[in-house]
C-alpha positions, 0 to 999 in steps of 0.5 A: 102518774103511772106506777109502773113509769115512777122511778126509783134511783140506784146506786150501782156498784161491781161485786165479782164482774157482777153489777149490783144496785141499792136504793140509793135513798139508803146510801149515806156516803161512799168511802174510800177502803181503809182499816177497820177495828176489828172484833172478836167471835164475829162471823168472817164477813164482818170485817170490823168496826169504824168510828163515823162521827160519833157512830159505831159502824160494823163494816160488812164484805159483801163478797164474803157474805155473798160466798164469793171468792175473796180479793185483796182491797184496792185502790177501787175497794169502797165501802158504801155506807148504808142507812137502814130504817128496819130496827124495831128493837131501838126503834131507830135509824141503823147505820152499816157499811158495805166492802164493794168492789168499786162503785159503777152508776146512779141509775133511774129504773121504773118497774117496767124495767125490772122482774121478780127475782128467779126462782131456784127452788129452796136450795138456793138463798135469793132472799137478798135480791129484790128483782133484776134490772135490764138497763142497755141490755145488761142485768143489774141486780137489785138488793133488798137492803133489809133483807141483805143487812138482817140488822137486829141479827147484825146489831146483836151480835155486834153489840155483844162483842161491844159489851164483852170487851 
């Protein structure tokens, strides 16, 4: 099979009227927003933690992580639970939740429909963007899950809070 025609599936979601996508193989589940246990002394984008079948899962507000305006959570607000493979210290799978405005679609996207993230110079951080896909004349920002979550830094912070509690 031609590598350009190989398709990957992405779950897309809405965030501040823009559509973003994450690799569907990293999605464990989608949950409606519910209150979390807040942790002191964490960055504002870390809303807290939840207990998900015995796992402590940090919940990140993606709007705040991207330094976008906050909004009130409503019935369409969901938490996408993602699995990350990047945790070399513990050598185990990491689970993290992302608060987003709403879930949109699942798309099969081939490499020929994607373009690299545009370069804006050193003043704009594009490390979270894996690529830009064009589907039916709309742009979808495909996120690099590992860069977005920065799990090693995030879990050091969360572990420190849990240990000191």
